VOTORKE-789954 format. One record per residue: x, y, z of N, C-alpha, C in turn. Coordinates in steps of 0.1 Angstrom, whole numbers, plus 5000, padded with zeros to 4 digits. Example, Ala and Ser with C-alpha at 12.3 -4.5 7.8 and 13.67 -1.06 7.14 Angstrom:
% VOTORKE-789954
513249435078512349555078513249675078512849785071513749895071512950005079
***
This chain:
% VOTORKE-789954
500949895001500050005000500850124998501850125008502950245009503350264995503850164988504350174975503450244966502250204966501250264958501050434961501150464974501050604978502350664973503350624973504650694968504450714953504050594946503850614931502850734928501750734935500750834931501250964935502050974944502651114949503551154938504451064934505351114923504651134912503651054908502851094895502151224896501851264907501151404910502251504907503451474912504551564910504751584896504851494888505051494874504051574868502651544871501651624867501751774868502251824881502051954884503252014877504251944874505652004867505152014853504351894849504151914834503152034832502252034841501352154840501752294841502952304849503652424852504552464838505052344832505952384820504952424808503852364808502852394798502452554799502152594812501752724816502952834810504152784815505252884811505452884796505352784789505352794773504352874769503252884775502052954773502253094774502953144784503353284789504353324779505253234777506453284768505853314754504953224749504353254736503653364736502653394746501953534748502853654747504053654755504953744755505653754740505853664733506453674720505353734712504053724713503153774705502653914711503353954720503254094725501854104733501453994738500253984747500654004762501354144764501954154777500954124789499854184790499054174801498754034804498153944794498053804796499353714800500353744794501653674796501953724811501953854815502353884828501553804841500253804837499253724846499753584850500053504838500653374840502053364847502853454844504153464850504053494867503053574869502853594883502253474890501453404883500753274889501853174890502753164883503753064885504953094893504953234898506053274906507353244902507653304890508953274882510053334888511153274888512353324896513653294887513353264874514553264867514553364855514953324844515153444833513853504830512553414831511253464830511053604838511753614849511453764855511753864846512853864837512953964827511653984818511353874815509853884805508753954814508653924824507653974835507954134836509354164839509354304841509054364829509654304817509354384805507954414801507054314805505654314802505054424809505654444822504954564830505754704825506954694819507554814816506854864802506454774793505754804780504454874783503954844793502554904798502555004806503955074808504155184818503655154833503855024838503454984851504854994859505355114860506955104863507055044878506155054887506555004902506754854900505754794891505854644890507154604882507554694872508654654865509854674873509854794882511154784891511054664900510154654905510054514914510654404907510354364895510754234888512054244881512454374878513954394873514854364885514554424897515354394909515554244910514454174911514454024914515353964904515154004890516053934881517453954883517954064888519254104890519754014902518754014914519153914924519353784921518753734912518553594909519853554902520753644899521953594893521753554877520653564872520553524857521253644850521553564836522353664826521453774823521853894825521254034823521554074810520654094799520954154787521254314789522254364782522554514784521454594782520554574772519554674772518554664783518354564793517654544804518054664814519354704815519654804823519054944821519054974807518355084803516855094808516154974804514554974807514554984824515454914831515354924844515655064851516655144845516855284848515755364845515155344834513855434829512755404839512655274843511555264853511855324866513055314869513255384883513255524882513655594871513355734868511655774870511155664865509455674867508855664879509655604887509355604901509855704910510655784903511355904911512555844920513155734917514355694924515555724917515855854916516855894907518255874911518555834922519955814924520255674919519355574925519555444920519555424903518655514899518455504884519755554877520455644883521755684876522855584878522855494889523755404894523455284881522255254880522055144870522255184856521955324853522255374839523755354835524555374847526055374844526555234839525655144841526055004833525655004820524955104815524555094801525155214793525555334800526055444793526555534801527655634798528355704808527855844811526455854809525655954812524555954823524556044833523256034842522156104835521056074840519656104832519356234839518456204850517856314856518656364868519856384867520756454877520456594880520656624894520156784896521056874886522356844884523056944874522456934860522156824857521456824843520256914843519456874851518256964853518357124854519157164861519457294862520157344849520857254842521457304830520557314818519557214817518457244805517457334810517257364822516257474825516857624822518357624827518657744819519057784806519057654799519357664786517957694778516857664783515657674776515057814775514757854762514157984760512757994768512057894771510857894777510457824789509557874797508957804808507457754804507357644808505957574804504957574816503857614815502557614822501757514818501557404823500857274818499357244824498657204818497357164824496657054818496256934824495756814817494256834812493856814801492656844795491756724793492456594795491456484795491456424807491456484819491256424832490056374833489956234839488656174843488056104829488456134818488156064807488755924804488255844795488755714793490155724790491155674796492555674798492855624784493855684777494555634766494355754753494655874754494355984745495956024743496256054730497756104728497456134712498956184707499056204694498056314688497956434696497156544691497756624681497156694674497456774661496556874659497156974651496057084646495657034634494457064632493656984619492557094616493057214609492257334606491857414617490657434619490257504631489857414642490257274641489957184651491257124655491057024664492056934668491856794663492956714661492656574660493556494671493056384673493956294684493556134682494356064687494155934690493555864703492755794704491955754717491755594718491655554730491355424732489555434736488955544735487655544742486755484735486855424723485755334717485755194724484955184734484655064741484154954735483555004722482554894716483854804707485054864706486154794698486554664707486854564700487654454707488954514716489354424724490554474729491854424723492954514723494154474718495154394728495654304723496254194731497554254739498254344733499354414740499154464753497954534756497554604768496054554772495354474765494054444769493254564769493454674760492654784759492054784744490854884741490354894729491454934719491254914707492054954696492055104693493055174690492955334689492155364677491455464678490755534667491055684667490855754655491055894654489755984657489856094663488856174667489056314665488156394662488256544660487656614671488056724674487256774686487556954686486957014692487057164694487657194707488557294709489157324720488557464725488057454738487357574743488357664751487557794753488357884760488957834775487757754781488157694793489157564793489957554782490857434783490257294782489157304775488457164774488057124759488056974757487756944744486156924744485656964733484256954731484056904716482756864714482156804701483056704695483556614705484356494701483656414692484356374681483656304671484856224664484056074663485055984657485256004641486355964633486355984619485555864614485155884601484255754596485055634594484255534590484555384590485855374579485955454569486855454559488255474567488355574578489555594583489855494596488755514605488855414617488455274612489355184614489055054609489254964621489354814618489454734629490654724636491554794632492854814639493154954643494554984648494855104654494955214643494455334644494855454638495355554646496255624642496655724651497555854643497855954650498656054646498356104632497356184631496756214617497456374616497756424603498356554602497556594589497256714588496456784576497356874566497256864554498056934545497457074546498457194540497857324543496557364535496257294523495057334516493957254523494057154533493057094539492456994532492856934521492256834512492856714515494156684521494656554524495056544537494756404542495356364556496256264555497356274563498356164565497956094579497955964579498055904595498555764594498955724608499255594610498255494610498455344605497655254607498455124610498055044619498754914622497954814612498754724606498254624595497454494604496554454600495654364604496354224605497254204594497954064593499454074599499753994607501053994614502053914601503353964602504253914592505453854601506053764596507253704603508453774600508953834612510253904608511153844620512253754616513053694624512353574631512353564644511453474650510253534656509753634653508353674657507553714645506153714648505453774640504753904643505053994636504754124639503754204629502854284637501954364630502654494628503154544616503854664614502854774613503454894614502655034613502855094600501955164593502255194580501455314578502255424568501555544567500455544555499355624558498455614549498055754547497355804535496755924534495255924526494556004532493156014529492956134522491756164513491456274506490156304510489856444510488656504514487756524502486756444499485856444488484456464492483756564489482356604493482256584508483156644515483356664530483356534537483956424528484156304538485656254536486156204543487656134543487456014535487955994524487955874517489055854507489055764499490255724489491355704498491555614509492655574516493455484507494755554509495955504502497155474512497755364510498955334516499955404508500955454516502055524510503155424505503855464494504755354486505955324492506455394504507555354512507255274524505955244527505555144538505954994534506054924544506554804542505954714553505854564550505454464558506554414567507754474564509054424572509354514583508954644583509054744594507954844594508154914605506955014607507455154604506455224598506555374597505455444604505655544610504455604618504855744622503855814629503955944633504256034623503556054613503956164602503556304607504656384601504256544601504956604590504456714586504856794573505656914579506556964569507157094571506157194567506557344567505657424566505157444553505857414542505357444528505157304522504857204531504257064527505056994518506557024516507256964506508056854513508156824525508756714532507756664542507656524542507056444552508156364562507856414572508856354583507956244590508756124596508156024602509155964611508555844621509455754627509555614622510755564621510655424615511755344621511455204622512655124624513055034613513055104602513555044588515054994591515354904584516954874584517754994579519254994585520055104582519855224590519055224601518855344610519855324621519855424630520855444640520455364652519155314652518755244665517355194665516655184675515355124675514355194665513955314669513155384659514155524656514055564644514755684641513755764633514155904633513355994624513956034611513056014601513456024586512456114579512656164568511956234560512056184547510856214537510956214524510356334518510956354505510456474497509056434490508356534488507056524482507056614470506756554459506656634446505356564439504356654441502956634434502456484443502356384435502056244438503356164441504556194438505656144442506456164454506856044458507556054472508956014471509856104476511356054476511755944484512955894483513655794491513755844506513355764516513455814530515055834534515155954541516456004544516656014559517555944565517655954581518156094584517656144596518256274599519556274607520156154607521556154612521556144628522856114631523356074643523256194655523056334650523056444659521656434666520556354660519256344664518956224666519256114660518955964663519955914671519355804680520255734690519955574688520755514695520255344695518955314701517955424707517055404713515955454705514755514712513655554704513855684701513555754689513355884685511955874677510955954681509555944677508656074678507656064670506656194673507356304667507656334656508256444651507056544648507656684651506656804646507556914643507256974631507857094625506957224629507557304637506757424638506857534625505857634627505957724616507257794613508057814623509557864622510557774619510057644616510957534610511957454622511557484635512157414644511457264645512357174648511957024649511756994664510656944668510256904681510156744679510656664688510456504688510656464702510256334702510456274717511556164715512356154726513556054728513756004740514055874741514555824754516055764752516755814743518055774739518855894744518556024743519256144747519156164760520156224767520056254779518756354783518156274793516756334797516356324812515056314816514756334827514056184830514056094822513455954823512355954812512355814808511255784798511455874786510455884777510455984765510356114768511456204765511356344768511056424753510756534755510556624743511856714740512256694729513456774724513156864715514056974711513957064700515357114695515257094682516657154673516157244662516957314660516957424648517857364635517257404624518057374611518757494606520157494606520757594602522157544594522457614583523557594574523357444570522157394567522057254560522357144574522557184582522557084595521657104607521257004614520457014627521157054638520857134648521657194658521457054669522257074679522356954689520956984695520156864698518856874705518956934718517857004721517757074734516457014741516856944752515756904763514957014768513557014767512557134770512557144786513257064793513257094806512157034817512357044831511356984837510057054841509857184833508557244834507557164824508257094816507357024805507556874806508756824806509056684808509056634823508756484823508656444836509456294837509656234847510256114847509655984839508556014832507855924826507755964813506955924802506955934787506256064786506956154779506156284776506656294760505556304750505556304737504656374730504756374716503556414708503356574709504356644711504356794714504056854700503256964702502857074690502957204696503157294688502957434693502857524683501857624686501457744678502657854682503357874674504457984679503958134678502858144672502258284672501858324684501158234694500758264707501358194720502258104713503158024723502257944732501357874727500457774733500557664725500157544731500357404723499857294732500157164728499757064737500656944733500656844743501556724743500856624750501356484749500856394756501856334767501356294778502256224786501356114796502256024801501555914809502055924823502356054827502956064840501856034852500456034848499656014856499255854855500155764849499755614848499255604834498355684828497755644815498255754805498055744793498255844782497155934785497556084786496556194785497056284778496256394774496656504767496656644776497756704773498156834782497956944773497557064778497757184772498757254779499457354769500457444778500257594773500657684781501257814777502757824781503557884771504757904774505058044775505958074785506558214788508058234787508458334783509858354781510558314793511658234793512558214804513558334805513458414818514258524820515758474823516458454815517958394818518958534819519358554830520158694832521658644831522158604819523658574817524258704812525158764816525858884811527258864807527858914796529158914791529559074793530559094800530859244802532359254803532959374802534359384803534659534799536059534797536659674794537459664781537659774775538459774763539659854767540859794764542059864768543259854757543859944757545259944747545959834752546659744745547359624749548759674756549159784751550559824756550459934768549660024767549560144777548560104788547660004784546659964794545560074795545760184787544660274788543260244783542060294789540860264784540660334769539960264759539660314746538560334745538160474746536760524744536560514729535060504726534760514710535160374703535560274711535760164706534360064702534160024689533059954686533259804690532459754698532559604702531159544697531459424689530459344684530459204690529259164690528959024694528558934684528958814682528658734672528358584677527358524670526958394673528058304670527758164670528458054667528758044652527858104646528058104631528758214626529058304633529958424631529058534624527558524630526858644625526458734636526658874633526658974643525258974650525258954665523958974672523859104676524759174681524559314687525759374689525859524688527159604690527059714698527959764703527959874714529359944711529260084713530160174711530560214726531860184731532060204746532260364749531860404759531960564763533360574769533660684778534860704785535360604794534460534799534760444810535360304804535060304789535660174781534960064783533760064789532859954796531959904784531859774782530859714773530059614782528859574774527959474782526959434772526859294773525859214764525059114771523759094770523058974773523258864765523458734769523958624763523158494768522958384758522258274762523158184771522658114779523458004784523857874773524857804776525357704768525157714754526157834750526157864737527557904733527857924722529357974719529058114710530058194716530058334709531458374705531558484698532758564698532458734700533458784706533258934707534558984702534259114695535359174688535259324690536459394693536559534693537259584682536659694675537459774665537559924668538559974666538860104668539860164658539660284651540660334640542060334645543060284637544460294641544960174649543960074652544259974662543759834653544559734657544259604650542959554656542059514650540759444655541159314663540759294675541059164681539759104686539758954685538558894687538858804698537658754708537958644718536758554716536758424715535958324714535558294730534358264734533958204745532758124746532458064755531457994757530758004770529257994772528658004785528257874789527957864802527757744808526857764821526657664829525857694840526757674855527957714854528757704866528357804877527557874875527257984886527558124882528558124872528958244868528158314857527258414864526358484854527058624847528158644854528858774848530158714841530258694828531358664824532258774819533358814825534058944822535358874813535258954801536258944791536959084788538259084790538959214787539559204773539159314765539659304751540859384751541959344744543159414744543359444730543659564726543759604713545059674710545859634702547459694699547259774686548159864686548259954675548959904662548959944651549659904640551059924641551859914651553259954654554059974643554159864634555159854624554659944612553459984613552860054600552460204602553060244616552560384622552860494610553960474604554160584593553260594581552460474581551560454568550260484571549760494584548360504588547960664592547060714585546560864587545160854589544860944597543160964598542961114593542161124584541761244578540661304581540261414577539161484581537861424580537761334568536561274567536161174576537161144586537061054596537360914593537860884580538360734576539860724581540560624581541760594584542260524571543460594566544160574554545160504555545660424546547060384543547760464533548760534537549360624525550460564520550160524507551460474498551660564486552760534481553060614469551960584458551760714451550560704440550860604429549760544424549760474416549460524402550160514391549960574379549460484369548360524358547960454348548160514336548260454325548460524310547060574308546960674299545760734296544660644292543560644295542260564293542760424297543860384306544160244307543860214324543760094326543660074341544359924345545359884336546259764339547259814348547759724358548759764368550059754362551059874362552359894357553359834368554559804364555359714374555559824385555759954383555960044395554660034404553560044399552360024409552259914414552759784409552859654415553659654427554759744428555659754440554959814451554259924448553559984459552459884463551659834454550659734461551059624468552259594465553059484472553359534486553359664490553559694505552159674512551159714506549759674511549559524515550059444502549859284504550459254516551759304519552559254531551959304543551459434542550759464554549559404558548759354549547659264552547759124556548959084550549458944555549858954570550459054574550959074588549859074597548659174592547559184601546459114593546258994598545358894588543658944593543359024601541859084603541659204598542859264591542659394584541759394571540759474570539759484559540059624550540259624538540559744531539659784518539259904519538559944506539660014496539659964484540560034474539660144466539860274466539360384460540160454450539560444437540460504427539660644422540460754419539960884415540660914402540061004397540461054383540361194384541161264375541161424372539861464365539661584363538361624357538261634342539161584337539261584322538361474317537561494305536461394302535061404309534161344306532861354311532761304324531961324334531861284346531461124345530661084336530160924337531360864332532260904322533460844316534160814328534560924335535560934347535260814356533760814360533360714369533760554364533460544352533660394348535160384348535760464345537360454343537860414357537460514368538060504381537660354387536360304385535960174389536860064383537060084371537959964364539359974370539760094373541160104380541360044395540160074403540160034415540059854416539159814407539059674405540359604400541159674392542259634386543359604398543359724406544259724419543659604428542359574430542059474440542459344433542259314421542559184415544059154416544859254416546259234418546659194431545759224441546059224456545659064457544259034450543958914454544858804446545558834435546358734429547558684438547858784449548858764458548558694472547258644470546758564481545958634493545558734491544658814504543158744498542458724509541258674508540258784504539158734494538358844488537458904498537258844509536358904518536759014525538159034523538859134532539159254521538659254509538959384498537659414493537459534490536359604484536959714474536359744463536759844454535659934452536160064447535160154445535760274436535160304426535560414417534660544421535460644423534960784426534960884416535760844405535660924392536261064397535561184392535961314398535261384409534761294416533661344428534161394440535661354440536461394453537761454449537661564443539061614438539661674448541061654450541861724461542161854457542261904443542662034439541562054430540462144433539562204425539862334415540362284407541162384398540362414384539362364384538262394371539062334359538862434351539562404335540962454336541562514345543062564343543662484352543662364352544662274360545962254354547062244361548362234356548262064356549462024349549561874349549861834362550561904372550961854386549561864393548661944391547461924395546461824393546561804381545761674375546461534383547661544384548361404390547961404403547761514410547361514425545961444425545061504417543561444415543661294413544561254403544461124398545161014408544460954415545160884427544360754430545060654438544460534444544660564458543660534466543460564481543160414487543660384500543460264506542860294521541660254522540960284534540760174544541360164557541160064566539660084570538859974565537459954569537359874583538459784586538359714598539759684602
***
């Protein structure tokens, strides 16, 4: 009898083990199919304590259940299972989402060498931002799951899970997304919320609609109903579609030609003139998980997708692009240094390149996901989405100018005597060498400019008889809000005998006269020797800029003399250019007989004509 009891006990153990193995296989299968909620339920029932802990934690992470994700990532690390590198990133992001900043920084150091939501970083981005954001949730109390808001003519369009008649999506066991339009009221509420027609809203997800300037075409994202095998997984990819407004109905739904069953393309946005369509995609050849791309639009033709490059895209997620009316790009990323989760960033397009992305700071971003940012630059209002309250909700904001009181100031002195140099023109340039502001100093020699933090500048002083001097500098958040720079300007010591200030206020380089044959403007050998002196002077002082002015006597007509003098000035300039002086340091001008030194009328002697017939060299800088 005892033998039979032992036999049945062992048999029951085998049955339990087999049952648990079957459940674990089912959970793993659900996880691979991205049915994360159902997979998590089974993992929890089985009380897994091996590598399945990572799947359980991921299931919670992908549904923004950060407390549960943190609990199970911690268990996975404690269980000594092999930890994939990207788990540290997700674990850190989950910790940021639960405001455990110090531990998140520690975990993130296993993934990359940058802290995320550190106090110094927050201080830096807040100082660097031109705006402070005042935000208000506008879908509080509504069915959770609203995001992807955009301007849509005089209305708004957004994506929502509020269609409770829809069947649930396996990923999160919530309804499929549909597109809705709404009015935004003065008391910051959405009214007249209406779903799009059944041509647009299908049995799968639709989101992130954008309207063309003429109001006749809409682009949006739609998830495919059919799953396609990619690697070891079956994936339902996201594709871009366009719809046409015909008889006041959105119809004629067409898939864009660069969509694919092998990768996703989503979150469309248009630039200001609708010549480019931006989007996010995980297509092969990118920098990471999802990158931002654009295609050109030419009528009904679309160009080849172009990646925005490493200055914007990272190995993680870059999504939800938006181009403002001023051409600024806003997008969400969890790969750039941020506050945790997806943060909103902004960058500008200058000189055919995108500037470094700027995090919009903690008056807008949170430790969780913040994304889908849009802004009306005319009244500095806009919208974005966030799951900071646990589910995706829509937020409205007003942005006000950030009063950043960083000042560069200093004195202008003579390099040798150290005397203050009044009447010096001090100019501030940006990182692209474009003048921002200028100031002529008084008797106290002081100058002062307001500058932006975390930027590069150049400051330059100019005064007649002195060599222009420039200093490059950068601003930061080190607590120095008054950055003193003393400009030292030295005289043209080796050229003092050549420099003269005349009654007209200009500073001239006095050289021997240059003579031309009658009605000619080619440079003769003796004239070349004179111009060589100027060439050597300009090579010694590489910041010197000179205007070459040619004058004639009063013989012949006024018009003829003007043309003749212009040709002579240009000929002298070309000679100097041929000696290696940069073109941007030289200008030429013909004055004809408009500035006679000897006004002798029709009774001029040859000597007087010779005095009037001259070339002059004015130091412009």
